[in-house]
All heavy atoms as TSV, in Angstrom:
chain	resi	resn	atom	element	x	y	z
A	1	MET	N	N	0.882	-1.161	-0.045
A	1	MET	CA	C	-0.059	0.081	-0.059
A	1	MET	C	C	0.855	1.229	-0.080
A	1	MET	O	O	1.818	1.401	0.804
A	1	MET	CB	C	-0.896	-0.011	1.229
A	1	MET	CG	C	-1.807	1.228	1.362
A	1	MET	SD	S	-2.861	1.161	2.811
A	1	MET	CE	C	-3.747	-0.369	2.659
A	2	ASN	N	N	0.733	2.144	-1.013
A	2	ASN	CA	C	1.433	3.380	-0.905
A	2	ASN	C	C	1.026	4.400	0.051
A	2	ASN	O	O	-0.054	4.133	0.616
A	2	ASN	CB	C	1.523	3.961	-2.387
A	2	ASN	CG	C	0.120	4.441	-2.814
A	2	ASN	OD1	O	-0.614	5.045	-2.140
A	2	ASN	ND2	N	-0.059	4.273	-4.158
A	3	LYS	N	N	1.728	5.474	0.143
A	3	LYS	CA	C	1.386	6.458	1.255
A	3	LYS	C	C	-0.028	7.132	0.998
A	3	LYS	O	O	-0.754	7.178	1.981
A	3	LYS	CB	C	2.482	7.494	1.302
A	3	LYS	CG	C	2.314	8.594	2.316
A	3	LYS	CD	C	3.482	9.567	2.297
A	3	LYS	CE	C	3.251	10.559	3.485
A	3	LYS	NZ	N	4.300	11.554	3.432
A	4	ARG	N	N	-0.281	7.340	-0.202
A	4	ARG	CA	C	-1.582	7.944	-0.563
A	4	ARG	C	C	-2.737	7.004	-0.190
A	4	ARG	O	O	-3.813	7.445	0.442
A	4	ARG	CB	C	-1.671	8.404	-2.046
A	4	ARG	CG	C	-2.827	9.145	-2.348
A	4	ARG	CD	C	-2.872	9.506	-3.761
A	4	ARG	NE	N	-3.948	10.335	-4.085
A	4	ARG	CZ	C	-3.894	11.439	-4.886
A	4	ARG	NH1	N	-2.742	11.768	-5.429
A	4	ARG	NH2	N	-4.899	12.133	-5.084
A	5	GLU	N	N	-2.666	5.658	-0.436
A	5	GLU	CA	C	-3.727	4.782	-0.104
A	5	GLU	C	C	-3.849	4.621	1.322
A	5	GLU	O	O	-4.998	4.591	1.863
A	5	GLU	CB	C	-3.316	3.442	-0.730
A	5	GLU	CG	C	-3.572	3.438	-2.386
A	5	GLU	CD	C	-3.061	2.183	-2.989
A	5	GLU	OE1	O	-2.064	1.412	-2.248
A	5	GLU	OE2	O	-3.305	1.829	-4.088
A	6	ALA	N	N	-2.618	4.639	2.052
A	6	ALA	CA	C	-2.569	4.475	3.488
A	6	ALA	C	C	-3.373	5.680	4.144
A	6	ALA	O	O	-4.192	5.508	5.177
A	6	ALA	CB	C	-1.244	4.320	4.115
A	7	LEU	N	N	-3.052	6.956	3.570
A	7	LEU	CA	C	-3.658	8.049	4.074
A	7	LEU	C	C	-5.214	7.989	3.851
A	7	LEU	O	O	-5.962	8.374	4.807
A	7	LEU	CB	C	-3.163	9.314	3.464
A	7	LEU	CG	C	-3.852	10.628	3.686
A	7	LEU	CD1	C	-3.769	10.980	5.216
A	7	LEU	CD2	C	-3.274	11.753	2.803
A	8	LYS	N	N	-5.634	7.655	2.744
A	8	LYS	CA	C	-7.125	7.449	2.422
A	8	LYS	C	C	-7.807	6.490	3.345
A	8	LYS	O	O	-8.886	6.853	4.012
A	8	LYS	CB	C	-7.259	7.003	0.982
A	8	LYS	CG	C	-8.719	6.836	0.552
A	8	LYS	CD	C	-8.854	6.439	-0.899
A	8	LYS	CE	C	-10.292	6.551	-1.312
A	8	LYS	NZ	N	-10.941	5.255	-1.417
A	9	VAL	N	N	-7.260	5.388	3.634
A	9	VAL	CA	C	-7.737	4.330	4.588
A	9	VAL	C	C	-7.824	4.918	6.029
A	9	VAL	O	O	-8.852	4.737	6.704
A	9	VAL	CB	C	-6.936	3.149	4.575
A	9	VAL	CG1	C	-7.336	2.171	5.718
A	9	VAL	CG2	C	-7.023	2.254	3.224
A	10	ARG	N	N	-6.764	5.617	6.458
A	10	ARG	CA	C	-6.747	6.216	7.847
A	10	ARG	C	C	-7.711	7.291	7.865
A	10	ARG	O	O	-8.452	7.364	8.843
A	10	ARG	CB	C	-5.314	6.819	8.145
A	10	ARG	CG	C	-5.242	7.237	9.446
A	10	ARG	CD	C	-3.895	7.824	9.860
A	10	ARG	NE	N	-3.881	9.242	9.347
A	10	ARG	CZ	C	-2.940	9.790	8.811
A	10	ARG	NH1	N	-1.715	9.150	8.569
A	10	ARG	NH2	N	-3.039	10.983	8.407
A	11	LEU	N	N	-8.002	8.092	6.899
A	11	LEU	CA	C	-8.938	9.212	6.964
A	11	LEU	C	C	-10.356	8.511	6.960
A	11	LEU	O	O	-11.335	9.078	7.751
A	11	LEU	CB	C	-8.857	10.109	5.758
A	11	LEU	CG	C	-7.664	11.130	5.861
A	11	LEU	CD1	C	-7.442	11.833	4.517
A	11	LEU	CD2	C	-7.793	11.964	7.035
A	12	GLU	N	N	-10.661	7.537	6.262
A	12	GLU	CA	C	-12.028	6.798	6.248
A	12	GLU	C	C	-12.241	6.294	7.536
A	12	GLU	O	O	-13.343	6.391	8.085
A	12	GLU	CB	C	-11.969	5.842	5.159
A	12	GLU	CG	C	-12.013	6.409	3.613
A	12	GLU	CD	C	-11.862	5.405	2.581
A	12	GLU	OE1	O	-11.462	4.223	2.731
A	12	GLU	OE2	O	-12.071	5.636	1.412
A	13	ARG	N	N	-11.285	5.589	8.136
A	13	ARG	CA	C	-11.447	5.086	9.456
A	13	ARG	C	C	-11.647	6.233	10.507
A	13	ARG	O	O	-12.536	6.098	11.392
A	13	ARG	CB	C	-10.181	4.312	9.885
A	13	ARG	CG	C	-10.086	2.972	9.136
A	13	ARG	CD	C	-8.920	2.227	9.658
A	13	ARG	NE	N	-8.786	0.913	8.862
A	13	ARG	CZ	C	-7.623	0.376	8.812
A	13	ARG	NH1	N	-6.465	0.856	9.364
A	13	ARG	NH2	N	-7.552	-0.893	7.998
A	14	GLY	N	N	-10.975	7.321	10.284
A	14	GLY	CA	C	-11.135	8.448	11.347
A	14	GLY	C	C	-12.580	8.916	11.138
A	14	GLY	O	O	-13.279	9.166	12.209
A	15	VAL	N	N	-13.080	9.149	9.935
A	15	VAL	CA	C	-14.454	9.583	9.723
A	15	VAL	C	C	-15.418	8.695	10.276
A	15	VAL	O	O	-16.364	9.082	10.883
A	15	VAL	CB	C	-14.716	9.903	8.271
A	15	VAL	CG1	C	-16.136	10.148	7.934
A	15	VAL	CG2	C	-13.926	11.095	7.818
A	16	GLU	N	N	-15.286	7.435	10.067
A	16	GLU	CA	C	-16.174	6.428	10.569
A	16	GLU	C	C	-16.236	6.382	12.049
A	16	GLU	O	O	-17.309	6.340	12.670
A	16	GLU	CB	C	-15.760	4.992	10.106
A	16	GLU	CG	C	-16.745	3.909	10.509
A	16	GLU	CD	C	-18.192	4.053	10.037
A	16	GLU	OE1	O	-18.365	4.592	8.916
A	16	GLU	OE2	O	-19.107	3.776	10.800
A	17	THR	N	N	-15.018	6.653	12.767
A	17	THR	CA	C	-15.059	6.667	14.287
A	17	THR	C	C	-15.761	7.887	14.678
A	17	THR	O	O	-16.494	7.851	15.668
A	17	THR	CB	C	-13.567	6.681	14.699
A	17	THR	OG1	O	-12.897	5.609	14.268
A	17	THR	CG2	C	-13.484	6.723	16.228
A	18	LEU	N	N	-15.512	8.941	13.996
A	18	LEU	CA	C	-16.131	10.230	14.460
A	18	LEU	C	C	-17.813	10.039	14.267
A	18	LEU	O	O	-18.544	10.619	15.070
A	18	LEU	CB	C	-15.729	11.345	13.644
A	18	LEU	CG	C	-14.323	11.871	13.856
A	18	LEU	CD1	C	-13.801	12.942	12.998
A	18	LEU	CD2	C	-14.128	12.294	15.381
A	19	LEU	N	N	-18.276	9.529	13.230
A	19	LEU	CA	C	-19.715	9.306	12.981
A	19	LEU	C	C	-20.177	8.303	14.112
A	19	LEU	O	O	-21.256	8.602	14.625
A	19	LEU	CB	C	-19.847	8.758	11.639
A	19	LEU	CG	C	-19.629	9.653	10.399
A	19	LEU	CD1	C	-19.723	8.829	9.031
A	19	LEU	CD2	C	-20.543	10.927	10.398
A	20	GLN	N	N	-19.505	7.223	14.448
A	20	GLN	CA	C	-20.049	6.450	15.486
A	20	GLN	C	C	-19.973	7.131	16.826
A	20	GLN	O	O	-20.947	6.973	17.618
A	20	GLN	CB	C	-18.993	5.202	15.591
A	20	GLN	CG	C	-19.144	4.283	14.470
A	20	GLN	CD	C	-18.134	3.072	14.495
A	20	GLN	OE1	O	-17.393	3.013	15.597
A	20	GLN	NE2	N	-18.169	2.337	13.546
A	21	LEU	N	N	-19.120	7.932	17.154
A	21	LEU	CA	C	-18.951	8.781	18.405
A	21	LEU	C	C	-20.318	9.682	18.366
A	21	LEU	O	O	-20.973	9.772	19.425
A	21	LEU	CB	C	-17.827	9.566	18.484
A	21	LEU	CG	C	-16.590	9.002	18.914
A	21	LEU	CD1	C	-15.411	9.825	18.872
A	21	LEU	CD2	C	-16.756	8.443	20.341
A	22	GLU	N	N	-20.570	10.261	17.259
A	22	GLU	CA	C	-21.812	11.240	17.198
A	22	GLU	C	C	-23.007	10.382	17.420
A	22	GLU	O	O	-23.990	11.013	18.119
A	22	GLU	CB	C	-21.724	11.995	15.833
A	22	GLU	CG	C	-22.958	13.015	15.771
A	22	GLU	CD	C	-22.830	14.052	16.751
A	22	GLU	OE1	O	-21.688	14.558	17.186
A	22	GLU	OE2	O	-23.939	14.653	17.061
A	23	GLN	N	N	-23.159	9.365	16.882
A	23	GLN	CA	C	-24.312	8.551	17.069
A	23	GLN	C	C	-24.557	8.007	18.516
A	23	GLN	O	O	-25.613	8.119	19.078
A	23	GLN	CB	C	-24.209	7.224	16.185
A	23	GLN	CG	C	-24.399	7.493	14.708
A	23	GLN	CD	C	-24.203	6.326	13.802
A	23	GLN	OE1	O	-23.645	5.273	14.380
A	23	GLN	NE2	N	-24.456	6.413	12.529
A	24	ARG	N	N	-23.407	7.723	19.146
A	24	ARG	CA	C	-23.418	7.381	20.614
A	24	ARG	C	C	-23.762	8.589	21.475
A	24	ARG	O	O	-24.558	8.455	22.326
A	24	ARG	CB	C	-22.140	6.828	21.057
A	24	ARG	CG	C	-21.869	5.349	20.554
A	24	ARG	CD	C	-20.514	4.911	20.985
A	24	ARG	NE	N	-20.354	3.574	20.255
A	24	ARG	CZ	C	-19.093	3.029	20.208
A	24	ARG	NH1	N	-18.065	3.590	20.811
A	24	ARG	NH2	N	-19.008	1.860	19.633
A	25	ARG	N	N	-23.347	9.789	21.104
A	25	ARG	CA	C	-23.792	10.948	21.853
A	25	ARG	C	C	-25.218	11.142	21.781
A	25	ARG	O	O	-25.827	11.544	22.813
A	25	ARG	CB	C	-23.058	12.099	21.271
A	25	ARG	CG	C	-21.558	12.273	21.646
A	25	ARG	CD	C	-20.935	13.550	21.065
A	25	ARG	NE	N	-19.555	13.482	21.167
A	25	ARG	CZ	C	-18.566	13.726	20.346
A	25	ARG	NH1	N	-19.049	14.213	19.192
A	25	ARG	NH2	N	-17.404	13.645	20.512
A	26	VAL	N	N	-25.834	10.985	20.548
A	26	VAL	CA	C	-27.101	11.197	20.402
A	26	VAL	C	C	-27.976	10.261	21.138
A	26	VAL	O	O	-28.889	10.560	21.909
A	26	VAL	CB	C	-27.535	11.271	18.888
A	26	VAL	CG1	C	-29.016	11.153	18.750
A	26	VAL	CG2	C	-27.032	12.351	18.107
A	27	ARG	N	N	-27.699	8.822	21.114
A	27	ARG	CA	C	-28.297	7.785	21.889
A	27	ARG	C	C	-28.285	8.047	23.284
A	27	ARG	O	O	-29.307	7.845	24.012
A	27	ARG	CB	C	-27.803	6.512	21.480
A	27	ARG	CG	C	-28.271	5.891	20.179
A	27	ARG	CD	C	-27.980	4.514	20.008
A	27	ARG	NE	N	-26.543	4.059	20.455
A	27	ARG	CZ	C	-25.560	3.844	19.476
A	27	ARG	NH1	N	-25.796	4.111	18.177
A	27	ARG	NH2	N	-24.444	3.526	19.962
A	28	ARG	N	N	-27.154	8.553	23.848
A	28	ARG	CA	C	-26.938	8.637	25.227
A	28	ARG	C	C	-27.203	9.970	25.739
A	28	ARG	O	O	-27.078	10.313	26.973
A	28	ARG	CB	C	-25.594	8.212	25.629
A	28	ARG	CG	C	-25.280	6.702	25.376
A	28	ARG	CD	C	-24.037	6.266	25.934
A	28	ARG	NE	N	-23.737	4.934	25.616
A	28	ARG	CZ	C	-22.632	4.344	25.843
A	28	ARG	NH1	N	-21.680	4.959	26.465
A	28	ARG	NH2	N	-22.513	3.047	25.529
A	29	ASN	N	N	-27.587	10.872	24.875
A	29	ASN	CA	C	-27.888	12.242	25.151
A	29	ASN	C	C	-26.617	12.978	25.965
A	29	ASN	O	O	-26.857	13.557	26.966
A	29	ASN	CB	C	-29.182	12.491	25.837
A	29	ASN	CG	C	-29.622	14.020	25.976
A	29	ASN	OD1	O	-29.289	14.600	25.084
A	29	ASN	ND2	N	-30.402	14.194	26.935
A	30	SER	N	N	-25.511	12.704	25.401
A	30	SER	CA	C	-24.204	13.139	26.107
A	30	SER	C	C	-23.336	13.918	25.111
A	30	SER	O	O	-22.734	13.302	24.276
A	30	SER	CB	C	-23.480	11.971	26.681
A	30	SER	OG	O	-22.211	12.320	27.144
A	31	LYS	N	N	-23.313	15.222	25.253
A	31	LYS	CA	C	-22.572	16.044	24.332
A	31	LYS	C	C	-21.032	15.829	24.498
A	31	LYS	O	O	-20.272	16.018	23.436
A	31	LYS	CB	C	-22.880	17.580	24.441
A	31	LYS	CG	C	-24.294	17.958	24.154
A	31	LYS	CD	C	-24.561	19.378	24.328
A	31	LYS	CE	C	-25.940	19.656	24.055
A	31	LYS	NZ	N	-26.270	21.113	24.286
A	32	SER	N	N	-20.523	15.373	25.568
A	32	SER	CA	C	-19.124	15.215	25.766
A	32	SER	C	C	-18.657	13.869	25.534
A	32	SER	O	O	-17.451	13.602	25.683
A	32	SER	CB	C	-18.743	15.785	27.171
A	32	SER	OG	O	-19.392	14.956	28.197
A	33	LEU	N	N	-19.426	12.861	25.326
A	33	LEU	CA	C	-19.010	11.428	25.167
A	33	LEU	C	C	-17.967	11.415	24.053
A	33	LEU	O	O	-18.221	11.723	22.924
A	33	LEU	CB	C	-20.258	10.561	24.870
A	33	LEU	CG	C	-19.936	9.065	24.768
A	33	LEU	CD1	C	-19.517	8.466	26.036
A	33	LEU	CD2	C	-21.108	8.446	24.155
A	34	GLY	N	N	-16.717	10.893	24.430
A	34	GLY	CA	C	-15.823	10.580	23.337
A	34	GLY	C	C	-14.997	11.825	22.794
A	34	GLY	O	O	-14.335	11.779	21.916
A	35	MET	N	N	-15.095	12.904	23.616
A	35	MET	CA	C	-14.590	14.143	23.127
A	35	MET	C	C	-13.002	14.013	23.119
A	35	MET	O	O	-12.437	14.639	22.129
A	35	MET	CB	C	-14.932	15.325	23.991
A	35	MET	CG	C	-16.332	15.801	23.829
A	35	MET	SD	S	-16.789	16.338	22.219
A	35	MET	CE	C	-16.169	17.960	22.121
A	36	SER	N	N	-12.434	13.366	23.925
A	36	SER	CA	C	-10.888	13.182	23.929
A	36	SER	C	C	-10.480	12.365	22.632
A	36	SER	O	O	-9.498	12.646	22.025
A	36	SER	CB	C	-10.354	12.513	25.138
A	36	SER	OG	O	-10.935	11.293	25.308
A	37	ILE	N	N	-11.343	11.365	22.352
A	37	ILE	CA	C	-10.912	10.652	21.218
A	37	ILE	C	C	-11.099	11.413	19.921
A	37	ILE	O	O	-10.307	11.368	19.081
A	37	ILE	CB	C	-11.936	9.359	21.101
A	37	ILE	CG1	C	-11.603	8.402	22.231
A	37	ILE	CG2	C	-11.765	8.738	19.731
A	37	ILE	CD1	C	-12.584	7.377	22.427
A	38	GLU	N	N	-12.209	12.176	19.820
A	38	GLU	CA	C	-12.621	13.063	18.762
A	38	GLU	C	C	-11.303	14.057	18.608
A	38	GLU	O	O	-10.744	14.386	17.462
A	38	GLU	CB	C	-13.894	13.894	18.896
A	38	GLU	CG	C	-14.251	14.724	17.824
A	38	GLU	CD	C	-15.419	15.446	18.063
A	38	GLU	OE1	O	-15.729	16.038	18.940
A	38	GLU	OE2	O	-16.391	15.263	17.130
A	39	ARG	N	N	-10.993	14.702	19.621
A	39	ARG	CA	C	-9.837	15.813	19.666
A	39	ARG	C	C	-8.516	14.998	19.040
A	39	ARG	O	O	-7.769	15.542	18.395
A	39	ARG	CB	C	-9.704	16.272	20.926
A	39	ARG	CG	C	-10.445	17.517	21.229
A	39	ARG	CD	C	-10.130	18.313	22.410
A	39	ARG	NE	N	-11.196	18.463	23.306
A	39	ARG	CZ	C	-11.556	17.840	24.357
A	39	ARG	NH1	N	-10.727	16.940	24.934
A	39	ARG	NH2	N	-12.719	18.182	24.949
A	40	ALA	N	N	-8.302	13.768	19.485
A	40	ALA	CA	C	-7.027	13.131	19.119
A	40	ALA	C	C	-7.052	12.800	17.728
A	40	ALA	O	O	-5.981	12.961	17.004
A	40	ALA	CB	C	-6.938	11.830	19.966
A	41	ILE	N	N	-8.164	12.413	17.180
A	41	ILE	CA	C	-8.187	12.090	15.689
A	41	ILE	C	C	-8.056	13.334	14.934
A	41	ILE	O	O	-7.257	13.385	13.948
A	41	ILE	CB	C	-9.637	11.495	15.462
A	41	ILE	CG1	C	-9.762	9.991	16.015
A	41	ILE	CG2	C	-9.774	11.436	13.841
A	41	ILE	CD1	C	-11.104	9.468	15.949
A	42	ILE	N	N	-8.769	14.462	15.282
A	42	ILE	CA	C	-8.661	15.696	14.485
A	42	ILE	C	C	-7.229	16.243	14.594
A	42	ILE	O	O	-6.654	16.629	13.691
A	42	ILE	CB	C	-9.693	16.556	15.021
A	42	ILE	CG1	C	-11.122	16.101	14.586
A	42	ILE	CG2	C	-9.409	18.046	14.400
A	42	ILE	CD1	C	-12.304	16.752	15.142
A	43	GLN	N	N	-6.597	16.167	15.840
A	43	GLN	CA	C	-5.302	16.869	15.967
A	43	GLN	C	C	-4.276	15.972	15.173
A	43	GLN	O	O	-3.322	16.462	14.604
A	43	GLN	CB	C	-4.921	16.700	17.498
A	43	GLN	CG	C	-3.680	17.559	17.874
A	43	GLN	CD	C	-3.796	19.095	17.370
A	43	GLN	OE1	O	-4.676	19.707	17.833
A	43	GLN	NE2	N	-2.894	19.456	16.504
A	44	ARG	N	N	-4.415	14.547	15.252
A	44	ARG	CA	C	-3.527	13.865	14.477
A	44	ARG	C	C	-3.470	14.197	13.027
A	44	ARG	O	O	-2.454	14.377	12.350
A	44	ARG	CB	C	-3.740	12.355	14.653
A	44	ARG	CG	C	-2.997	11.348	13.848
A	44	ARG	CD	C	-3.449	9.923	13.823
A	44	ARG	NE	N	-4.756	9.951	13.092
A	44	ARG	CZ	C	-5.564	9.041	13.232
A	44	ARG	NH1	N	-5.433	7.961	14.101
A	44	ARG	NH2	N	-6.670	9.038	12.449
A	45	GLU	N	N	-4.684	14.363	12.515
A	45	GLU	CA	C	-4.769	14.809	11.003
A	45	GLU	C	C	-4.254	16.162	10.722
A	45	GLU	O	O	-3.557	16.343	9.712
A	45	GLU	CB	C	-6.269	14.623	10.532
A	45	GLU	CG	C	-6.801	13.240	10.661
A	45	GLU	CD	C	-5.880	12.144	10.032
A	45	GLU	OE1	O	-5.173	12.450	8.999
A	45	GLU	OE2	O	-5.854	11.066	10.414
A	46	LEU	N	N	-4.414	17.031	11.684
A	46	LEU	CA	C	-3.991	18.418	11.429
A	46	LEU	C	C	-2.361	18.401	11.530
A	46	LEU	O	O	-1.806	19.041	10.781
A	46	LEU	CB	C	-4.457	19.431	12.495
A	46	LEU	CG	C	-5.960	19.768	12.340
A	46	LEU	CD1	C	-6.536	20.516	13.491
A	46	LEU	CD2	C	-6.164	20.541	10.988
A	47	ASP	N	N	-1.869	17.683	12.558
A	47	ASP	CA	C	-0.347	17.573	12.689
A	47	ASP	C	C	0.281	16.977	11.392
A	47	ASP	O	O	1.247	17.385	10.941
A	47	ASP	CB	C	-0.020	16.729	13.722
A	47	ASP	CG	C	-0.421	17.404	15.251
A	47	ASP	OD1	O	-0.575	18.606	15.240
A	47	ASP	OD2	O	-0.396	16.668	16.229
A	48	GLU	N	N	-0.309	15.919	10.854
A	48	GLU	CA	C	0.042	15.207	9.545
A	48	GLU	C	C	-0.073	16.242	8.364
A	48	GLU	O	O	0.901	16.388	7.640
A	48	GLU	CB	C	-0.765	14.061	9.371
A	48	GLU	CG	C	-0.392	13.243	8.075
A	48	GLU	CD	C	0.841	12.525	8.273
A	48	GLU	OE1	O	1.243	12.207	9.292
A	48	GLU	OE2	O	1.425	12.108	7.222
A	49	LEU	N	N	-1.057	16.964	8.386
A	49	LEU	CA	C	-1.085	17.996	7.251
A	49	LEU	C	C	-0.070	19.020	7.346
A	49	LEU	O	O	0.485	19.358	6.344
A	49	LEU	CB	C	-2.606	18.688	7.325
A	49	LEU	CG	C	-2.849	19.730	6.375
A	49	LEU	CD1	C	-2.758	19.217	4.840
A	49	LEU	CD2	C	-4.310	20.153	6.512
A	50	GLU	N	N	0.100	19.545	8.622
A	50	GLU	CA	C	1.161	20.508	8.802
A	50	GLU	C	C	2.487	20.014	8.504
A	50	GLU	O	O	3.287	20.700	7.880
A	50	GLU	CB	C	1.116	21.126	10.333
A	50	GLU	CG	C	2.219	22.098	10.589
A	50	GLU	CD	C	2.244	22.374	11.949
A	50	GLU	OE1	O	1.887	21.661	12.937
A	50	GLU	OE2	O	2.578	23.716	12.347
A	51	ALA	N	N	2.873	18.907	8.875
A	51	ALA	CA	C	4.177	18.218	8.579
A	51	ALA	C	C	4.299	18.031	7.087
A	51	ALA	O	O	5.387	18.308	6.553
A	51	ALA	CB	C	4.267	16.897	9.264
A	52	ASP	N	N	3.255	17.642	6.307
A	52	ASP	CA	C	3.295	17.507	4.849
A	52	ASP	C	C	3.432	18.876	4.203
A	52	ASP	O	O	4.297	18.996	3.285
A	52	ASP	CB	C	2.028	16.876	4.438
A	52	ASP	CG	C	2.021	16.430	2.993
A	52	ASP	OD1	O	3.165	15.916	2.576
A	52	ASP	OD2	O	1.164	16.832	2.138
A	53	LEU	N	N	2.792	19.928	4.807
A	53	LEU	CA	C	2.977	21.087	4.083
A	53	LEU	C	C	4.371	21.646	4.370
A	53	LEU	O	O	4.922	22.451	3.523
A	53	LEU	CB	C	1.810	22.103	4.606
A	53	LEU	CG	C	0.608	21.817	4.101
A	53	LEU	CD1	C	-0.526	22.797	4.871
A	53	LEU	CD2	C	0.468	22.283	2.670
A	54	VAL	N	N	4.950	21.594	5.507
A	54	VAL	CA	C	6.262	21.960	5.735
A	54	VAL	C	C	7.336	21.297	4.834
A	54	VAL	O	O	8.305	21.927	4.253
A	54	VAL	CB	C	6.567	21.785	7.225
A	54	VAL	CG1	C	8.021	22.004	7.527
A	54	VAL	CG2	C	5.814	22.812	8.082
A	55	ALA	N	N	7.119	19.987	4.664
A	55	ALA	CA	C	8.091	19.129	3.994
A	55	ALA	C	C	7.809	19.385	2.426
A	55	ALA	O	O	8.780	19.291	1.573
A	55	ALA	CB	C	7.795	17.582	4.261
A	56	ASN	N	N	6.614	19.668	2.113
A	56	ASN	CA	C	6.322	19.983	0.662
A	56	ASN	C	C	5.438	21.105	0.423
A	56	ASN	O	O	4.181	21.128	0.128
A	56	ASN	CB	C	5.556	18.613	0.107
A	56	ASN	CG	C	6.345	17.469	0.205
A	56	ASN	OD1	O	7.285	17.273	-0.204
A	56	ASN	ND2	N	5.762	16.461	1.065
A	57	PRO	N	N	5.983	22.332	0.488
A	57	PRO	CA	C	5.263	23.555	0.500
A	57	PRO	C	C	4.624	23.663	-0.949
A	57	PRO	O	O	5.252	23.254	-1.936
A	57	PRO	CB	C	6.211	24.698	0.676
A	57	PRO	CG	C	7.592	24.130	0.682
A	57	PRO	CD	C	7.456	22.685	0.770
A	58	PRO	N	N	3.485	24.285	-1.022
A	58	PRO	CA	C	2.925	24.529	-2.319
A	58	PRO	C	C	3.863	25.339	-3.248
A	58	PRO	O	O	4.499	26.315	-2.761
A	58	PRO	CB	C	1.634	25.321	-2.077
A	58	PRO	CG	C	1.399	25.336	-0.576
A	58	PRO	CD	C	2.726	24.925	-0.007
A	59	LYS	N	N	3.778	25.064	-4.522
A	59	LYS	CA	C	4.626	25.795	-5.459
A	59	LYS	C	C	4.215	27.215	-5.587
A	59	LYS	O	O	5.016	28.120	-6.073
A	59	LYS	CB	C	4.743	25.043	-6.815
A	59	LYS	CG	C	5.478	23.700	-6.525
A	59	LYS	CD	C	5.664	22.951	-7.963
A	59	LYS	CE	C	6.185	21.576	-7.842
A	59	LYS	NZ	N	7.104	21.285	-6.852
A	60	GLN	N	N	2.867	27.527	-5.476
A	60	GLN	CA	C	2.314	28.864	-5.615
A	60	GLN	C	C	1.292	29.099	-4.498
A	60	GLN	O	O	0.851	28.144	-4.056
A	60	GLN	CB	C	1.660	29.019	-6.960
A	60	GLN	CG	C	0.495	28.075	-7.213
A	60	GLN	CD	C	-0.055	28.284	-8.698
A	60	GLN	OE1	O	0.572	28.954	-9.497
A	60	GLN	NE2	N	-1.061	27.572	-8.964
A	61	ARG	N	N	1.063	30.403	-4.343
A	61	ARG	CA	C	0.100	30.753	-3.275
A	61	ARG	C	C	-1.306	30.432	-3.731
A	61	ARG	O	O	-1.663	30.622	-4.947
A	61	ARG	CB	C	0.267	32.249	-2.896
A	61	ARG	CG	C	1.542	32.593	-2.272
A	61	ARG	CD	C	1.678	33.976	-1.947
A	61	ARG	NE	N	0.498	34.414	-1.197
A	61	ARG	CZ	C	0.552	34.564	0.207
A	61	ARG	NH1	N	1.485	34.235	0.889
A	61	ARG	NH2	N	-0.580	34.944	0.944
A	62	ILE	N	N	-2.107	30.142	-2.820
A	62	ILE	CA	C	-3.537	29.879	-3.140
A	62	ILE	C	C	-4.266	31.052	-2.715
A	62	ILE	O	O	-4.048	31.541	-1.595
A	62	ILE	CB	C	-3.932	28.592	-2.395
A	62	ILE	CG1	C	-3.262	27.383	-2.835
A	62	ILE	CG2	C	-5.402	28.439	-2.629
A	62	ILE	CD1	C	-3.508	26.090	-1.992
A	63	GLY	N	N	-5.079	31.545	-3.583
A	63	GLY	CA	C	-6.044	32.700	-3.333
A	63	GLY	C	C	-5.195	33.985	-3.671
A	63	GLY	O	O	-4.117	33.934	-4.196
A	64	ASN	N	N	-5.851	35.078	-3.201
A	64	ASN	CA	C	-5.291	36.367	-3.661
A	64	ASN	C	C	-5.326	37.178	-2.343
A	64	ASN	O	O	-6.359	37.357	-1.606
A	64	ASN	CB	C	-6.298	37.032	-4.779
A	64	ASN	CG	C	-5.793	38.340	-5.246
A	64	ASN	OD1	O	-4.945	38.912	-4.630
A	64	ASN	ND2	N	-6.170	38.740	-6.393
A	65	ASP	N	N	-4.261	37.857	-2.038
A	65	ASP	CA	C	-4.134	38.657	-0.867
A	65	ASP	C	C	-5.011	39.825	-0.767
A	65	ASP	O	O	-5.322	40.454	0.179
A	65	ASP	CB	C	-2.717	39.147	-0.712
A	65	ASP	CG	C	-1.738	38.086	-0.335
A	65	ASP	OD1	O	-2.182	37.057	0.258
A	65	ASP	OD2	O	-0.610	38.286	-0.519
A	66	THR	N	N	-5.641	40.312	-1.957
A	66	THR	CA	C	-6.510	41.435	-1.925
A	66	THR	C	C	-8.022	41.043	-1.826
A	66	THR	O	O	-8.768	41.842	-1.785
A	66	THR	CB	C	-6.306	42.206	-3.283
A	66	THR	OG1	O	-6.807	41.278	-4.335
A	66	THR	CG2	C	-5.022	42.730	-3.488
A	67	ASP	N	N	-8.231	39.685	-1.675
A	67	ASP	CA	C	-9.607	39.332	-1.481
A	67	ASP	C	C	-10.120	39.723	-0.124
A	67	ASP	O	O	-9.582	39.733	0.910
A	67	ASP	CB	C	-9.732	37.735	-1.568
A	67	ASP	CG	C	-9.526	37.262	-3.072
A	67	ASP	OD1	O	-9.674	38.230	-3.810
A	67	ASP	OD2	O	-9.406	36.075	-3.218
């Protein structure tokens, strides 16, 4: 499995976990159920994205500074 495929699988699993947590929150009427797990998943993905951007910065700026 290459890096891109591994990333896709990890993201799909993360999304599935987040959806399951949301369903459990609704069933148990608990807004905070699984919040630490949710934060860990989201933080992991943000950290990975940041590391990838540092290692491979975009070749050109996205957007326009005058917008």
